[in-house]
C-alpha positions in Angstrom: 136.3 96.3 90.2 135.1 93.4 92.5 131.6 93.6 93.9 130.8 92.7 97.5 128.9 89.5 98.3 125.2 90.0 98.2 124.1 86.4 99.1 124.1 84.6 102.4 125.8 81.2 102.8 122.6 79.4 101.6 122.6 81.4 98.4 119.7 83.7 99.3 119.8 87.1 97.8 120.1 89.8 100.6 120.4 93.0 98.6 117.0 94.7 98.2 118.1 96.4 95.0 118.2 93.0 93.3 114.5 92.1 93.9 112.5 91.5 90.7 110.4 94.6 90.9 113.4 96.9 91.3 114.7 98.5 88.1 118.5 99.3 88.4 117.7 102.6 86.7 116.0 103.7 90.0 119.5 104.2 91.4 120.8 106.4 88.6 117.9 108.4 87.4 117.3 111.6 89.5 113.6 111.2 89.1 113.7 108.0 91.2 116.2 109.2 93.8 113.7 109.2 96.7 112.5 105.7 95.7 116.1 104.4 95.5 116.9 105.8 98.9 113.8 104.2 100.4 114.8 100.8 98.9 118.1 101.1 100.7 116.7 102.1 104.0 116.2 98.7 105.5 118.5 96.7 103.3 120.8 94.5 105.3 123.7 95.3 103.0 123.3 99.1 103.1 126.6 99.7 105.0 128.6 97.3 102.8 127.1 99.0 99.6 128.0 102.4 100.9 131.6 101.4 101.8 131.9 99.7 98.4 131.0 102.9 96.6 133.4 104.9 98.6 136.3 102.4 98.3 135.8 102.3 94.5 135.2 106.0 94.1 131.9 105.6 92.5 130.6 109.1 91.8 127.2 108.4 90.3 123.9 107.1 91.5 122.5 106.1 94.9 124.7 103.7 96.8 124.0 102.6 100.4 121.2 105.0 100.6 123.3 108.1 99.8 123.3 110.3 96.7 126.5 111.4 95.0 126.4 114.7 96.9 125.9 113.1 100.3 128.7 110.6 99.7 131.0 113.5 98.7 130.1 115.3 101.9 130.6 112.2 104.0 134.1 111.7 102.5 135.0 115.3 103.1 133.9 115.0 106.7 135.9 111.8 107.2 139.0 113.5 105.7 138.6 116.5 107.9 138.2 114.3 111.0 141.3 112.2 110.0 143.3 115.4 109.7 142.2 116.7 113.1 143.2 113.4 114.7 146.8 113.6 113.5 
């Protein structure tokens, strides 16, 4: 699985989840779910992160500010909309 680019052209880290004070466990431990979501809220890579998790069928943790359950609902909604278009 290839990860998306998290640095700008100057090599500056853009992803908020990679800051020194952020423990990766925040995104996978239900106790820290709200904290993880708040970290994602103003991250410039939020949409890319969410799309990455959907494209790679990642089913655990908070990605792009959405929990596993909310990502499943989003995917179901997209599938339903696609079916209605055709």
